[in-house]
C-alpha positions as CSV (number, residue, x, y, z in Angstrom):
1,Q,139.5,71.1,89.4
2,H,139.4,67.2,88.5
3,A,143.5,67.9,88.2
4,L,143.5,69.6,91.5
5,N,141.8,67.1,93.5
6,S,143.4,64.5,92.1
7,G,146.9,65.9,91.8
8,I,147.6,64.6,88.8
9,R,149.7,66.8,85.8
10,R,149.2,69.6,88.1
11,Y,151.5,71.9,85.6
12,H,148.5,72.2,83.3
13,V,146.0,73.2,85.9
14,A,147.2,76.9,85.7
15,P,146.8,77.4,81.9
16,V,143.3,75.9,82.6
17,L,142.2,78.3,85.3
18,C,143.7,81.1,83.4
19,Q,141.3,80.4,79.9
20,R,138.3,80.0,82.1
21,A,139.3,83.1,84.0
22,K,138.5,84.9,80.6
23,V,135.3,85.8,81.0
24,A,133.8,88.9,79.3
25,M,132.2,91.2,81.1
26,S,129.4,91.4,78.3
27,H,128.1,90.1,75.5
28,F,129.3,93.4,73.5
29,E,132.6,93.4,74.9
30,P,134.3,90.4,74.5
31,N,137.7,91.7,74.6
32,E,137.2,92.9,78.2
33,H,137.3,90.4,80.9
34,I,136.2,90.1,84.3
35,N,139.2,90.6,86.7
36,Y,138.1,89.0,89.6
37,E,142.1,87.9,90.5
38,K,142.6,91.6,91.0
39,L,139.5,91.6,93.2
40,E,141.1,88.9,95.0
41,K,144.8,90.5,95.8
42,N,143.4,93.9,97.0
43,I,141.2,92.5,99.1
44,N,143.5,90.3,100.9
45,I,146.4,93.2,101.1
46,V,143.1,95.3,102.7
47,R,142.6,92.6,105.1
48,K,145.6,92.0,106.3
49,R,146.0,95.6,106.8
50,L,142.8,95.8,108.9
51,D,143.3,92.8,110.5
52,R,139.1,92.0,110.6
53,P,136.2,90.6,108.5
54,L,135.4,92.6,106.1
55,T,131.5,93.0,104.9
56,L,130.9,92.6,101.0
57,S,130.2,96.2,99.8
58,E,133.7,96.7,101.8
59,K,135.3,93.9,100.1
60,I,134.1,95.1,96.5
61,V,135.1,98.8,97.0
62,Y,138.3,97.7,98.8
63,G,138.9,95.4,96.2
64,H,138.5,98.6,93.7
65,L,141.2,100.4,95.2
66,D,143.7,102.3,93.2
67,D,146.5,101.6,95.7
68,P,145.2,99.3,98.4
69,A,148.6,99.2,100.3
70,K,148.6,103.0,101.3
71,Q,145.3,103.9,101.1
72,E,143.4,105.4,104.3
73,I,140.6,103.7,105.1
74,E,138.3,105.2,107.7
75,R,134.6,104.5,107.2
76,G,132.4,107.7,106.7
77,K,135.8,110.0,107.2
78,T,138.6,109.3,104.5
79,Y,138.1,109.6,100.8
80,L,139.0,106.8,98.6
81,R,140.8,106.5,95.4
82,L,138.7,103.5,93.2
83,R,138.7,102.3,89.9
84,P,135.8,101.4,88.8
85,D,135.1,98.9,86.1
86,R,132.9,100.4,84.1
87,V,130.3,103.3,83.4
88,A,127.0,103.9,82.5
89,M,124.7,107.0,81.4
90,Q,121.5,107.6,80.4
91,D,120.6,110.1,77.4
92,A,119.8,113.0,79.9
93,T,122.7,113.0,81.7
94,A,124.7,111.8,79.3
95,Q,124.7,115.1,77.0
96,M,126.4,117.1,79.8
97,A,128.9,114.3,80.5
98,M,129.7,114.2,76.5
99,L,130.1,117.4,76.4
100,Q,132.4,117.7,79.1
101,F,134.4,114.8,77.6
102,I,134.3,116.6,74.2
103,S,136.2,119.5,76.7
104,S,138.7,117.2,78.1
105,G,140.3,117.1,74.4
106,L,140.8,113.4,75.5
107,P,140.6,110.4,72.3
108,K,138.8,107.9,74.1
109,V,137.3,106.2,76.7
110,A,139.6,104.6,79.4
111,V,137.0,102.3,80.5
112,P,134.0,100.2,79.0
113,S,131.2,103.3,78.7
114,T,127.4,103.1,77.5
115,I,124.9,105.5,76.9
116,H,121.2,104.8,77.0
117,C,118.2,106.5,75.6
118,D,115.6,106.2,77.9
119,H,114.7,109.7,79.4
120,L,113.7,111.7,76.6
121,I,110.4,109.7,75.2
122,E,107.2,111.2,76.6
123,A,104.2,109.5,77.3
124,Q,101.1,110.2,75.9
125,S,99.4,108.0,73.2
126,G,101.1,104.3,73.5
127,G,104.7,102.9,72.8
128,E,105.1,103.1,69.3
129,K,103.4,106.2,68.5
130,D,105.3,107.7,72.0
131,L,108.6,106.4,70.1
132,R,108.3,107.5,66.9
133,R,107.5,111.2,68.0
134,A,110.2,111.1,70.4
135,K,112.9,110.2,67.9
136,D,111.8,112.8,65.5
137,I,111.7,115.7,67.9
138,N,114.8,114.9,69.8
139,Q,116.7,113.4,66.6
140,E,119.1,116.1,67.1
141,V,120.1,114.6,70.6
142,Y,120.2,111.3,69.7
143,N,122.6,112.0,66.7
144,F,124.9,113.9,68.8
145,L,125.0,111.1,71.4
146,A,125.3,108.6,68.7
147,T,128.0,110.3,66.8
148,A,129.9,111.2,69.9
149,G,129.7,107.3,71.3
150,A,131.2,106.2,68.0
151,K,133.7,108.9,68.5
152,Y,135.0,108.2,71.7
153,G,134.5,104.5,71.7
154,V,131.0,104.6,74.1
155,G,128.3,101.9,73.4
156,F,124.6,103.2,71.7
157,W,121.7,101.9,73.1
158,K,119.0,103.5,71.0
159,P,115.7,105.2,71.6
160,G,113.4,101.9,72.6
161,S,116.2,99.7,73.8
162,G,114.8,100.1,77.6
163,I,115.4,101.8,80.7
164,I,119.0,102.3,81.9
165,H,119.1,100.1,84.8
166,Q,117.0,97.2,83.2
167,I,119.6,97.0,80.7
168,I,122.4,96.9,82.8
169,L,120.9,94.4,85.0
170,E,120.2,92.3,81.5
171,N,123.6,93.0,80.2
172,Y,126.4,94.6,82.8
173,S,126.3,94.2,85.8
174,Y,127.9,91.0,88.0
175,P,128.9,90.1,91.2
176,G,131.6,91.9,92.4
177,V,131.3,94.5,89.5
178,M,131.8,98.4,90.4
179,L,129.8,100.4,88.1
180,I,129.0,104.2,88.0
181,G,126.0,105.4,86.3
182,T,125.1,109.1,85.5
183,D,121.4,108.5,87.6
184,S,120.4,108.1,90.9
185,H,118.8,105.2,90.4
186,T,122.1,103.2,89.4
187,P,122.2,101.0,92.5
188,N,119.2,98.8,90.7
189,G,122.8,96.5,89.6
190,G,123.0,95.7,93.5
191,G,120.4,93.1,92.9
192,L,123.2,91.3,90.6
193,G,125.8,91.5,93.6
194,G,127.4,94.7,92.1
195,I,128.4,98.0,93.9
196,C,126.9,100.3,91.4
197,I,126.5,103.8,92.3
198,G,124.9,106.9,91.2
199,V,126.8,110.0,90.3
200,G,127.2,113.5,88.5
201,G,128.4,113.8,84.8
202,A,131.7,115.0,86.2
203,D,132.9,112.0,88.1
204,A,131.8,109.8,85.1
205,V,134.4,112.0,83.4
206,D,136.7,111.4,85.4
207,V,136.2,107.5,85.0
208,M,136.1,107.5,81.3
209,A,139.5,109.7,81.2
210,G,141.1,107.1,83.4
211,I,141.6,109.1,86.6
212,P,141.1,107.6,90.1
213,W,137.6,108.5,91.2
214,E,136.9,109.7,94.9
215,L,134.4,108.8,97.2
216,K,134.2,109.5,101.2
217,C,134.8,105.9,102.5
218,P,131.0,104.6,103.2
219,K,130.0,103.0,106.7
220,V,127.9,99.9,105.9
221,I,124.1,99.3,107.4
222,G,123.4,96.2,107.6
223,V,119.7,95.0,106.9
224,K,119.4,91.5,108.2
225,L,116.2,89.7,106.3
226,T,114.8,86.4,108.1
227,G,111.7,84.7,107.3
228,K,110.2,84.3,104.0
229,L,108.1,86.3,101.5
230,S,104.8,85.2,100.9
231,G,101.1,86.1,99.9
232,W,100.6,89.9,98.6
233,S,104.3,91.1,100.1
234,S,107.0,91.7,97.8
235,P,110.3,92.9,97.3
236,K,109.1,96.2,96.9
237,D,107.7,95.9,100.6
238,V,110.8,95.7,102.3
239,I,112.4,99.0,100.6
240,L,109.2,100.5,101.7
241,K,109.6,99.8,105.1
242,V,113.2,100.4,104.9
243,A,112.8,103.8,104.0
244,G,110.0,104.4,106.5
245,I,112.7,103.3,109.2
246,L,115.7,105.5,107.7
247,T,113.7,108.3,106.2
248,V,115.2,110.2,102.8
249,K,118.2,111.2,104.8
250,G,118.9,107.9,107.0
251,G,121.4,106.0,104.7
252,T,123.5,109.2,103.3
253,G,127.6,108.2,103.6
254,A,126.4,104.6,103.9
255,I,125.8,101.2,101.9
256,I,123.1,99.5,102.9
257,E,124.0,96.1,102.6
258,Y,121.4,93.2,102.9
259,H,122.1,89.6,104.2
260,G,120.8,86.7,106.2
261,P,118.4,83.9,105.6
262,G,115.9,86.1,104.3
263,V,117.7,86.7,101.0
264,D,117.3,83.6,99.3
265,S,113.4,84.3,99.1
266,I,113.9,87.0,97.0
267,S,114.6,86.5,93.7
268,C,117.4,88.1,91.4
269,T,115.2,91.2,89.9
270,G,113.2,91.3,93.5
271,M,116.8,92.4,94.8
272,A,117.5,94.9,92.4
273,T,114.7,96.6,93.0
274,I,115.4,97.1,96.7
275,C,118.2,97.8,95.8
276,N,117.2,100.6,92.9
277,M,114.9,102.6,95.3
278,G,117.5,102.4,98.1
279,A,118.5,106.1,96.3
280,E,115.1,107.1,98.3
281,I,116.8,107.0,101.9
282,G,120.2,108.8,100.6
283,A,122.3,105.4,100.5
284,T,125.1,105.7,98.9
285,T,124.5,102.1,97.0
286,S,122.6,99.2,98.0
287,V,123.9,95.5,97.4
288,F,123.3,91.6,98.1
289,P,125.6,88.6,98.3
290,Y,125.9,86.3,95.3
291,N,123.8,83.4,95.6
292,A,121.7,80.5,93.5
293,R,118.9,83.3,93.0
294,M,121.3,85.3,91.0
295,K,123.1,82.4,89.7
296,K,119.7,81.7,88.1
297,Y,119.0,85.3,86.4
298,L,122.8,85.2,85.1
299,G,122.2,82.0,83.3
300,K,118.8,83.0,82.0
301,T,119.9,86.4,80.6
302,G,123.0,84.1,78.5
303,R,125.8,84.8,80.9
304,A,126.2,81.4,83.0
305,D,129.8,81.9,82.2
306,I,130.1,84.8,84.5
307,A,127.9,82.3,87.0
308,A,130.5,79.8,87.1
309,L,133.4,82.0,87.5
310,A,131.2,83.9,90.4
311,D,131.1,80.7,91.6
312,E,134.7,79.9,92.2
313,F,135.1,83.3,93.5
314,Q,132.3,83.1,95.8
315,Q,134.4,83.6,99.2
316,H,134.7,87.2,97.8
317,L,131.1,88.1,96.8
318,V,129.6,87.2,100.2
319,P,130.4,88.8,103.6
320,D,133.0,87.5,106.1
321,S,131.8,86.0,109.2
322,G,131.6,88.1,112.0
323,C,131.8,91.4,110.0
324,Q,130.5,94.3,111.5
325,Y,128.0,97.1,110.8
326,D,127.7,100.6,111.6
327,Q,124.0,100.0,112.5
328,V,121.4,97.0,111.9
329,I,117.9,96.6,111.0
330,E,116.1,93.2,111.2
331,I,113.1,92.6,108.5
332,N,111.3,89.3,109.4
333,L,110.1,88.8,105.7
334,S,107.4,86.5,107.0
335,E,105.4,89.3,109.0
336,L,106.0,91.9,106.4
337,K,103.0,93.5,105.4
338,P,102.0,94.9,102.2
339,H,103.0,98.7,102.2
340,I,102.4,102.1,100.2
341,N,104.4,105.3,101.2
342,G,103.5,108.9,100.3
343,P,102.2,111.2,99.6
344,F,105.3,113.7,98.5
345,T,108.0,111.9,99.9
346,P,108.8,107.8,99.3
347,D,110.0,107.8,103.2
348,L,105.8,108.2,104.4
349,A,105.2,104.5,104.9
350,H,101.7,103.0,105.6
351,P,100.9,99.5,105.6
352,V,98.0,99.1,102.4
353,S,95.3,98.0,105.1
354,D,95.7,101.5,106.6
355,I,96.1,104.0,103.7
356,G,92.3,104.5,103.6
357,A,91.8,105.5,106.7
358,V,94.9,107.8,106.9
359,A,93.8,109.3,103.4
360,E,90.5,109.9,105.0
361,K,91.8,111.7,108.1
362,E,94.6,113.6,106.2
363,G,92.1,115.2,103.7
364,W,94.1,112.9,100.9
365,P,92.3,112.4,97.8
366,V,90.4,108.2,97.9
367,D,90.0,107.8,94.3
368,I,92.5,107.0,92.6
369,R,92.6,109.0,89.1
370,V,95.3,106.6,87.6
371,G,97.7,103.5,88.1
372,L,101.1,103.0,86.9
373,I,103.6,100.0,86.8
374,G,106.7,99.4,85.4
375,S,109.9,101.8,85.3
376,C,113.5,100.9,86.4
377,T,112.1,99.9,90.0
378,N,109.5,97.0,89.2
379,S,109.3,96.5,85.5
380,S,111.0,92.9,85.5
381,Y,109.2,89.3,84.1
382,E,108.3,88.6,87.6
383,D,106.6,92.0,87.9
384,M,104.7,92.0,85.0
385,G,103.5,88.4,85.7
386,R,102.3,89.1,89.3
387,S,100.3,92.4,88.4
388,A,98.8,90.0,85.2
389,A,97.7,87.3,88.2
390,V,95.7,89.9,89.5
391,A,94.1,91.3,86.2
392,K,93.5,88.0,84.6
393,Q,91.2,87.2,88.2
394,A,89.4,90.7,87.7
395,L,88.5,89.7,84.0
396,A,87.2,86.6,85.2
397,H,84.5,88.2,86.9
398,G,84.1,90.6,84.4
399,L,85.7,93.5,85.7
400,K,88.3,96.1,84.0
401,C,90.2,99.0,85.9
402,K,88.0,101.8,87.4
403,S,91.5,104.1,87.2
404,K,93.2,104.4,84.2
405,F,96.0,102.3,84.2
406,T,99.6,102.4,82.4
407,I,102.1,100.2,82.0
408,T,106.0,100.4,81.3
409,P,108.3,97.6,80.5
410,G,111.6,98.0,81.4
411,S,113.3,96.9,78.6
412,E,112.3,95.7,75.1
413,Q,113.3,92.3,76.1
414,I,110.7,92.7,78.9
415,R,108.4,93.8,76.0
416,A,109.1,91.4,73.9
417,T,108.9,88.6,76.2
418,I,105.4,89.6,77.9
419,E,103.8,90.3,74.7
420,R,104.9,86.4,73.6
421,D,103.5,85.2,76.7
422,G,100.5,86.8,76.9
423,Y,101.1,89.3,79.7
424,A,100.8,92.4,78.2
425,Q,97.5,91.6,76.5
426,I,95.7,90.7,79.7
427,L,96.9,93.9,81.2
428,R,95.5,95.5,78.0
429,D,92.3,93.5,78.3
430,V,92.0,94.8,81.7
431,G,92.0,98.3,80.9
432,G,95.7,99.1,80.3
433,L,97.9,101.2,78.3
434,V,101.2,100.1,77.1
435,L,103.8,102.6,76.8
436,A,107.2,103.1,75.2
437,N,110.5,101.3,76.9
438,A,111.4,104.4,78.7
439,C,111.3,106.4,81.9
440,G,108.0,108.5,81.2
441,P,105.6,109.0,83.4
442,C,108.5,108.4,86.4
443,I,110.4,111.2,85.8
444,G,108.0,113.4,84.5
445,Q,107.6,112.8,80.8
446,W,104.0,112.5,80.5
447,D,101.6,114.5,78.8
448,R,98.5,113.8,81.0
449,K,95.6,115.1,79.8
450,D,92.7,113.8,82.1
451,I,93.1,116.7,85.0
452,K,93.8,120.3,84.6
453,K,97.2,121.7,86.6
454,G,96.2,122.5,90.6
455,E,93.1,120.3,90.6
456,K,93.9,117.6,93.6
457,N,94.1,113.8,92.8
458,T,95.5,110.9,93.7
459,I,97.5,108.4,91.8
460,V,99.6,105.2,92.7
461,T,102.5,104.2,91.1
462,S,105.0,101.1,91.2
463,Y,108.1,103.7,90.9
464,N,110.5,105.0,93.2
465,R,110.1,108.9,93.5
466,N,106.9,110.7,94.3
467,F,107.9,114.5,95.2
468,T,105.7,117.2,94.7
469,G,104.9,117.3,90.5
470,R,107.3,114.7,90.2
471,N,105.3,112.9,87.6
472,D,103.0,115.2,86.3
473,A,104.1,118.7,87.3
474,N,100.9,119.0,88.9
475,P,101.5,120.1,92.9
476,E,98.6,118.8,94.1
477,T,98.9,115.6,92.4
478,H,99.0,113.2,95.4
479,A,101.2,110.6,94.0
480,F,101.6,106.9,96.3
481,V,104.5,104.4,95.5
482,T,103.6,100.3,95.8
483,S,105.0,97.1,94.4
484,P,103.1,96.8,91.0
485,E,100.6,94.0,92.1
486,I,99.1,96.5,94.5
487,V,98.6,99.3,91.8
488,T,97.2,96.6,89.7
489,A,94.4,95.9,92.6
490,L,94.0,99.3,93.8
491,S,93.3,100.0,89.9
492,I,90.4,97.6,89.5
493,A,89.1,99.1,93.0
494,G,89.5,102.4,92.0
495,T,90.2,103.6,95.3
496,L,92.7,103.8,98.5
497,K,90.2,102.2,100.6
498,F,90.2,98.9,99.2
499,N,92.7,96.6,101.0
500,P,93.2,93.8,98.7
501,E,93.9,91.0,101.6
502,T,90.7,91.1,103.1
503,D,88.4,93.2,101.0
504,Y,85.6,92.3,98.5
505,L,85.0,93.3,94.9
506,T,81.7,92.9,93.0
507,G,81.9,91.1,90.0
508,A,79.5,92.0,86.8
509,D,77.2,89.1,87.9
510,G,76.9,91.0,91.4
511,K,78.6,88.4,93.3
512,K,81.4,89.8,95.5
513,F,84.9,87.8,95.2
514,K,88.0,88.3,96.8
515,L,91.1,88.8,94.8
516,E,94.0,85.9,95.4
517,A,97.6,86.9,96.3
518,P,99.7,86.5,92.9
519,D,101.4,84.0,91.9
520,A,104.0,84.3,88.9
521,D,107.3,82.7,87.6
522,E,110.2,84.9,88.2
523,L,111.8,84.3,85.1
524,P,110.1,82.8,81.8
525,K,110.2,79.2,81.2
526,L,111.4,79.9,77.3
527,D,114.4,82.0,76.9
528,F,113.9,85.7,76.8
529,D,112.7,87.3,73.5
530,P,115.4,89.8,72.3
531,G,113.0,91.7,71.0
532,Q,114.9,94.4,68.1
533,D,118.5,95.0,67.8
534,T,119.0,98.6,69.2
535,Y,122.4,98.7,70.1
536,Q,125.3,100.1,68.3
537,Y,128.5,98.9,68.8
538,P,131.5,101.6,68.7
539,P,133.9,101.3,65.9
540,K,137.4,100.4,66.7
541,D,139.0,103.5,65.8
542,G,136.5,105.9,65.9
543,S,139.1,109.1,65.2
544,G,137.7,110.0,61.8
545,Q,133.9,110.6,63.4
546,H,132.5,113.8,63.0
547,V,130.3,115.2,65.9
548,D,127.4,117.6,64.8
549,V,126.8,120.5,67.5
550,S,125.2,123.7,65.7
551,P,126.6,127.1,67.1
552,T,122.8,127.9,66.5
553,S,121.2,124.6,68.6
554,Q,118.6,125.3,71.0
555,R,119.2,122.0,72.4
556,L,123.0,121.7,72.4
557,Q,126.0,123.9,73.2
558,L,129.4,123.5,73.7
559,L,131.0,124.2,77.2
560,E,133.1,127.1,78.3
561,P,135.4,126.8,80.9
562,F,134.3,128.2,84.3
563,D,136.3,131.2,85.7
564,K,139.1,130.6,88.0
565,W,138.8,131.7,91.8
566,D,140.8,134.9,91.9
567,G,142.5,133.9,95.3
568,K,140.4,136.3,97.3
569,D,137.4,135.7,100.0
570,L,134.2,136.0,98.8
571,E,133.1,139.6,100.2
572,D,129.2,140.9,100.5
573,M,127.7,138.2,98.4
574,L,124.0,138.6,97.9
575,I,121.2,136.0,98.7
576,L,119.7,134.8,95.9
577,I,117.1,132.8,98.1
578,K,116.6,131.1,101.2
579,V,115.1,128.0,100.9
580,K,112.5,127.0,103.0
581,G,111.9,122.9,103.9
582,K,112.6,120.0,101.1
583,C,114.6,120.7,98.3
584,T,115.1,118.0,95.7
585,T,116.9,118.3,92.6
586,D,113.7,118.4,91.3
587,H,113.3,121.6,92.7
588,I,116.6,123.1,91.9
589,S,116.6,121.5,88.3
590,A,113.2,120.8,87.3
591,A,112.8,117.8,84.5
592,G,109.6,117.2,82.6
593,P,109.6,119.7,79.7
594,W,113.0,121.0,80.8
595,L,115.1,117.7,79.7
596,K,114.7,118.6,76.3
597,F,117.2,121.6,77.1
598,R,119.7,118.6,78.8
599,G,122.9,119.2,76.6
600,H,122.2,123.5,76.6
601,L,123.4,124.6,80.0
602,D,122.3,128.5,79.2
603,N,119.0,127.1,77.9
604,I,118.2,125.0,80.9
605,S,119.7,127.5,83.7
606,N,116.2,129.2,83.1
607,N,114.7,126.9,85.2
608,L,117.1,127.1,88.4
609,L,115.1,126.8,92.0
610,I,112.1,127.5,90.1
611,G,110.2,124.8,92.4
612,A,112.1,126.2,95.6
613,I,109.9,128.0,98.6
614,N,111.3,131.1,99.3
615,V,111.4,131.8,103.1
616,E,110.8,135.7,102.8
617,N,107.2,135.1,100.7
618,G,106.5,131.7,101.0
619,K,106.2,131.1,97.4
620,A,107.9,129.1,94.3
621,N,110.0,131.2,91.6
622,S,109.4,134.5,93.2
623,V,112.4,136.1,95.3
624,R,113.3,140.1,96.0
625,N,116.1,141.7,93.8
626,A,118.0,143.2,96.1
627,L,119.4,145.8,93.6
628,T,115.7,147.0,92.5
629,Q,113.9,146.0,95.3
630,E,111.5,143.8,93.0
631,F,110.4,140.4,93.1
632,G,110.6,138.4,90.3
633,P,111.6,134.6,88.8
634,V,114.8,133.4,90.7
635,P,116.4,132.8,87.1
636,D,115.9,136.4,86.4
637,T,117.1,137.5,89.5
638,A,120.0,135.8,88.8
639,R,121.1,136.8,85.4
640,Y,120.5,140.3,86.5
641,Y,123.3,139.7,89.4
642,K,125.9,138.0,87.0
643,K,124.9,141.1,84.3
644,M,126.1,143.6,87.1
645,G,129.3,141.5,88.2
646,V,127.4,140.7,91.4
647,K,128.2,137.1,93.3
648,W,125.4,135.5,95.2
649,A,124.9,132.8,97.5
650,V,121.9,130.0,98.4
651,I,120.9,128.8,101.8
652,G,119.3,125.7,102.3
653,D,117.6,123.7,104.9
654,E,118.0,119.6,105.5
655,N,119.3,117.5,103.0
656,Y,119.4,119.8,100.4
657,G,119.6,118.4,96.8
658,E,118.0,115.1,97.7
659,G,116.8,112.7,95.0
660,S,118.2,112.6,90.7
661,S,122.1,112.9,90.3
662,R,121.4,115.3,87.6
663,E,124.5,117.8,87.7
664,H,122.6,120.3,86.5
665,A,121.1,121.3,89.6
666,A,125.0,122.4,90.3
667,L,126.2,123.7,87.0
668,E,123.2,125.9,86.5
669,P,123.9,128.2,89.9
670,R,127.7,128.1,88.6
671,H,127.1,129.3,85.4
672,L,124.4,132.1,86.6
673,G,127.1,133.6,88.9
674,G,126.7,131.6,91.6
675,R,129.4,130.8,94.3
676,V,128.2,129.3,97.9
677,I,125.6,127.4,98.7
678,I,125.1,127.2,102.4
679,T,122.8,124.9,104.1
680,K,122.1,122.6,107.3
681,S,122.9,119.1,105.3
682,F,123.3,117.8,102.0
683,A,122.4,115.0,100.0
684,R,125.6,113.1,98.8
685,I,125.9,112.9,95.2
686,H,124.7,116.8,94.9
687,E,127.4,118.3,97.3
688,T,130.0,116.2,95.0
689,N,128.1,117.7,91.7
690,L,128.7,121.1,93.3
691,K,132.4,120.8,94.5
692,K,132.9,119.2,91.0
693,Q,131.8,122.8,89.3
694,G,133.5,124.9,91.4
695,L,131.0,125.8,94.0
696,L,131.2,125.9,97.5
697,P,128.9,123.4,99.7
698,L,129.1,124.2,103.4
699,T,127.3,123.5,106.3
700,F,126.3,125.3,109.2
701,A,128.7,124.2,112.1
702,D,125.5,124.9,114.3
703,P,122.1,124.2,112.4
704,A,120.6,126.7,114.6
705,D,122.6,129.8,112.4
706,Y,120.0,128.9,109.4
707,N,117.8,131.5,110.8
708,K,120.3,134.1,111.8
709,I,120.3,134.5,107.8
710,H,118.0,136.6,106.3
711,P,117.3,137.0,102.6
712,V,118.1,140.7,102.7
713,D,121.3,140.1,104.4
714,K,124.8,140.4,102.5
715,L,127.1,137.4,103.6
716,S,131.1,137.1,102.8
717,I,133.7,133.7,103.6
718,V,136.4,134.6,104.9
719,G,139.6,132.2,105.2
720,L,139.9,130.9,101.6
721,A,143.2,131.9,101.8
722,D,144.0,128.9,104.2
723,F,141.5,126.4,102.8
724,A,142.3,123.2,104.0
725,P,140.5,119.8,104.7
726,G,138.9,120.0,108.0
727,K,139.3,123.7,108.8
728,P,136.0,125.4,109.4
729,L,135.5,128.5,107.7
730,K,134.1,131.8,108.8
731,C,130.9,133.5,107.6
732,I,130.2,137.1,108.5
733,I,126.8,138.0,107.8
734,K,125.8,141.7,107.5
735,H,122.4,142.6,108.2
736,P,120.6,146.4,106.4
737,N,121.0,148.1,109.7
738,G,124.5,148.1,109.5
739,S,125.0,145.2,112.1
740,Q,127.0,142.0,111.4
741,E,127.9,138.9,113.3
742,T,130.2,135.9,112.3
743,I,129.0,132.0,112.1
744,M,131.2,128.5,111.4
745,L,131.0,126.8,108.4
746,N,131.7,122.9,107.7
747,H,132.9,121.4,104.8
748,T,134.2,118.1,103.6
749,F,136.5,119.1,101.2
750,N,139.7,117.2,100.8
751,E,143.2,118.7,99.4
752,S,142.1,117.2,95.6
753,Q,138.5,118.9,96.1
754,I,140.0,122.4,97.0
755,E,142.1,122.1,94.4
756,W,138.7,122.1,91.8
757,F,137.6,125.0,93.6
758,Q,140.6,126.9,93.1
759,A,140.7,126.0,89.4
760,G,137.3,126.7,88.9
761,S,136.0,123.4,88.2
762,A,137.5,119.7,88.5
763,L,137.4,119.5,84.4
764,N,139.5,122.8,84.6
765,R,141.7,121.0,87.1
766,M,142.1,117.9,84.9
767,K,143.1,120.1,82.0
768,E,145.9,122.2,84.1
769,L,147.4,118.3,84.9
770,Q,147.1,117.3,81.2
771,Q,149.0,120.4,80.4
772,K,151.7,120.2,83.0
773,S,152.0,116.3,82.2
774,S,152.7,117.3,78.3
């Protein structure tokens, strides 16, 4: 820079800048460099073509186009072919992703990729004991993932490392990166200015195989932040407020882009919290512009070189002045009050000051049985510090939590640092139990003993998702989502009727006192304590590595290709189930105890749609077998149809498949003979996952036609010989009385996705293309 300013010896500048630009993506991949020059080149090509200012998300997305000069770009309509920088997989989804990659026949991943062991550790008695138990129970799976990673060039984060999204924020996300991850909360990385998108395993395989990845060009919803957070209000309250505005499907097909002067009042990890929970509004991802808070976090996590490079390219890491959003929401942070959302859905927003009265009116239990802080959403150093600040005040007055209280550190680095700095002990002293560095209760990995199944109760968490039965498999658990500090305060009080902003507690001495708003450092004054080394580097040459998959294993199963389309219309399909109301991926493929079968397609298919409510009888996991007229479990009925050679369909309601990215919700119906899923609308990730596995996700041209189909009808999808992008398909409904009617069905398939269907799956199509090229 000095040479440029002085004009002296200019011929030395290019080598200097070139050398400075060679900054590694992470400490773990010193030979994989950040390529801002390519990002800049692509952005300039697209800006010239579109001739308008670009939003930040457009810059990063279009900056990763495979062919920026020719790619058709229209928000909400065209499909983009993209080249992401890296892939991340959590252990539950990595099993199927790696099994699919093995099936592809490719020798090594084409982009930096990692596996993170965070989903299979059940919360039971405390961090160390739970981790030891998980390593013993899951040894076969961990060995498979470790050896597969070594063979195919994938970095492996061992159990106990921490939650995938926290590890990514600490080590892999950076401003301008495009990362895809096999978990719906991958957008957490947007807190560091990256476009990080949750996908299914088949999408990850495309990227790991070096194939351009397809994404429908996202719309852009702008959230303008003004004012400044203060008092009990926290970053979590921003997304809880936005969720209340947009609902669980309001962000579908869009990227949420935060901007405005209020952004600078939020810490980097706070921005990550906001982006993380953007998954709950259906958004493709969420992102913040590069700023000083991100630079500070990069420096504290040992990546000052990345921050220096980002400073040079900052113009490409913030939105252009005058850029246009498809929708704008404005939030004044100075007026934002603490929120708590739930129960049963993350978009049912309430101010904390109102929740007690609302709960009493609705008949929700006001006594809090358990408060849980941590998870991938809220387990930063700042989160733990603010919770400890609340706990410390209670302890000073001789109080402990009235509710049970658990703490989940987001990573080994966070665990070690809060132990060193005393936060963990304060939280234990107030009655807390520190769990393993893993997902735990947030995803249903919770061996809960304090209630019986079916017992009506309330829990409050700092998690992101609170669907029915999500945390403990009890449909009567009323789960509420809020910030860690509010969880801590409510756990001390033991009731939803407590408002820490205005209400008083009674100390052990009988005197009343009020909790002060918590204050804590966003980052430790000392460097982070890295804790134990839990990373396994892939060898330079893993070709000699053996990967074990026993043919008799109950946890792992090599994949067989799905059958190819026979070229005919789908005629006289039976209806496996017509679903009533909300049907998330938790309803379609439950987690909790089923997580152990994520690598065994046939075994995990025994949970197919067991949580979905059947319109015919209002029950879960009870459907009529159209061939025998007997009612039975959904998976058993599907298996019977498959045995008899009968194809079947599922009829769904709004936003079908919202929630987790788990592709098992698409693999299972395909494995058991399903061919078509017809709904009023789909969640983005699930719709793509269905296409990847050779299923037909279709939507009613007229949503009212949902009412024309009855569980006893037969369906035929006609026009598949002329299947084409944008061309509706016909559905003939045959009623038991012999009458029939025709309705129209829409789809979002493009040409390559139609080829997936015709080949039987995206993986089948990949192998066909490999054979042709060789």
